Rosetta silent file (secondary structure, phi, psi, omega in degrees, C-alpha in Angstrom):
SEQUENCE: MLASNLLVALGNSTYSFYLLHTSFVMGWIMLYISPNLLVAFPVMVIVSYLFYKLIEQPLATGLRKRWSEG
SCORE:     score description
SCORE:     0.000 S_00000001
   1 L     0.000  -40.224  179.739   20.348   23.945   -8.859 S_00000001
   2 H   -61.752  -42.855  179.071   17.466   22.263  -10.696 S_00000001
   3 H   -63.036  -38.457  178.693   19.876   20.052  -12.650 S_00000001
   4 H   -63.683  -44.498  178.428   21.584   19.121   -9.396 S_00000001
   5 H   -62.861  -39.442  178.382   18.265   18.126   -7.785 S_00000001
   6 H   -63.600  -44.043  179.482   17.365   16.071  -10.844 S_00000001
   7 H   -65.709  -38.016  176.603   20.696   14.255  -10.740 S_00000001
   8 H   -63.703  -44.352  178.831   20.316   13.558   -7.015 S_00000001
   9 H   -61.944  -43.378  177.646   16.815   12.149   -7.601 S_00000001
  10 H   -65.023  -41.049  178.281   18.085    9.946  -10.428 S_00000001
  11 H   -63.181  -40.525  179.225   21.023    8.813   -8.311 S_00000001
  12 H   -64.886  -30.500 -176.003   18.760    7.907   -5.405 S_00000001
  13 L   -93.971    6.637 -177.777   16.565    5.765   -7.625 S_00000001
  14 H   -66.698  -34.885  178.664   19.373    3.799   -9.316 S_00000001
  15 H   -66.352  -40.345  175.612   19.075    0.834   -6.928 S_00000001
  16 H   -61.779  -40.525  177.298   15.358    0.623   -7.685 S_00000001
  17 H   -59.869  -46.222  179.407   16.216    0.755  -11.378 S_00000001
  18 H   -59.816  -44.145 -178.667   18.678   -2.092  -10.884 S_00000001
  19 H   -67.972  -35.670 -171.519   16.110   -4.179   -8.998 S_00000001
  20 H   -95.600  -20.153 -167.752   13.260   -3.589  -11.433 S_00000001
  21 H   -62.202  -39.559 -178.839   14.814   -3.428  -14.884 S_00000001
  22 H   -65.943  -46.837  178.888   14.907   -7.165  -15.650 S_00000001
  23 H   -62.069  -40.771 -179.379   11.308   -7.742  -14.587 S_00000001
  24 H   -62.858  -47.903 -178.818   10.213   -4.648  -16.450 S_00000001
  25 H   -65.022  -42.897  179.081   11.925   -5.656  -19.690 S_00000001
  26 H   -63.871  -41.533  176.815   10.641   -9.243  -19.476 S_00000001
  27 H   -62.551  -41.074  178.532    7.105   -7.985  -18.816 S_00000001
  28 H   -58.952  -45.333 -178.928    7.434   -5.585  -21.731 S_00000001
  29 H   -70.050  -41.457 -178.469    8.454   -8.466  -24.014 S_00000001
  30 H   -65.357  -27.590  177.121    5.798  -10.867  -22.674 S_00000001
  31 L   -83.736    5.841  178.980    3.099   -8.297  -23.436 S_00000001
  32 L    58.928   32.245  174.538    4.380   -8.267  -27.016 S_00000001
  33 L   -89.372  133.778  179.850    5.171   -4.594  -26.817 S_00000001
  34 L   -55.671  125.692 -178.603    7.961   -3.627  -29.155 S_00000001
  35 L   -74.358   63.440 -179.635   11.084   -3.264  -27.012 S_00000001
  36 L   -77.843  111.070 -175.744   11.673    0.279  -28.224 S_00000001
  37 H   -61.911  -30.775 -179.869   14.486    1.620  -26.075 S_00000001
  38 H   -67.010  -22.878  177.122   13.461    5.222  -26.692 S_00000001
  39 H   -98.511  -45.190 -173.869   10.173    4.496  -24.925 S_00000001
  40 H   -63.532  -41.946 -176.118   11.192    1.778  -22.476 S_00000001
  41 H   -64.512  -50.963  178.033   14.107    3.623  -20.874 S_00000001
  42 H   -61.660  -37.365  177.682   12.258    6.823  -19.873 S_00000001
  43 H   -63.251  -42.888 -179.868    9.308    4.761  -18.626 S_00000001
  44 H   -65.164  -37.888  177.404   11.670    2.609  -16.557 S_00000001
  45 H   -62.557  -43.582  179.358   13.361    5.686  -15.084 S_00000001
  46 H   -65.716  -45.040  178.947    9.962    7.067  -14.016 S_00000001
  47 H   -61.732  -41.953  179.264    8.834    3.716  -12.581 S_00000001
  48 H   -63.221  -42.259  179.004   12.122    3.385  -10.672 S_00000001
  49 H   -63.539  -43.751  178.688   11.786    6.874   -9.214 S_00000001
  50 H   -64.310  -40.870  177.229    8.214    6.171   -8.106 S_00000001
  51 H   -60.008  -43.231  178.916    9.272    2.841   -6.596 S_00000001
  52 H   -62.787  -49.327 -175.990   12.015    4.645   -4.674 S_00000001
  53 H   -70.569  -37.104 -172.524    9.750    7.432   -3.395 S_00000001
  54 H   -94.721  -21.839 -176.498    6.670    5.320   -2.609 S_00000001
  55 H  -122.836  -58.059 -172.831    8.182    2.045   -1.380 S_00000001
  56 H   -64.585  -48.480 -177.441   11.934    2.065   -0.788 S_00000001
  57 H   -65.928  -48.523  177.652   12.246    5.401    1.034 S_00000001
  58 H   -62.628  -36.970  178.527    9.252    4.954    3.400 S_00000001
  59 H   -64.801  -44.202  178.558   10.345    1.400    4.193 S_00000001
  60 H   -63.302  -40.858  178.556   13.891    2.531    5.005 S_00000001
  61 H   -63.272  -45.392  179.195   12.570    5.351    7.201 S_00000001
  62 H   -63.077  -41.788  179.145   10.271    2.985    9.086 S_00000001
  63 H   -66.833  -40.066  177.413   13.015    0.428    9.630 S_00000001
  64 H   -61.042  -41.495  178.642   15.433    3.102   10.860 S_00000001
  65 H   -62.842  -44.587 -179.238   12.838    4.295   13.392 S_00000001
  66 H   -62.575  -44.236 -177.967   12.222    0.747   14.617 S_00000001
  67 H   -69.544  -34.199 -178.728   15.909   -0.034   15.011 S_00000001
  68 H   -74.135  -25.939  177.995   16.667    3.248   16.786 S_00000001
  69 H   -75.573  -22.598  175.355   13.864    2.652   19.301 S_00000001
  70 L    67.303    0.000    0.000   15.500   -0.663   20.132 S_00000001
């Protein structure tokens, strides 16, 4: 069950990952941080999940409420 919840959480945050990955990688390079994939990928996954939970999900919930109230 835990693995299933983890996969669902990762699946939910894939759009955030898609939206953020280019900016994240470019920022990483501009800061002259070695583009080490073993570090960058897990950090990006965590950032994407946080973006989904803290921005994307609340925004979608708020918009759904507004549209349903008409």
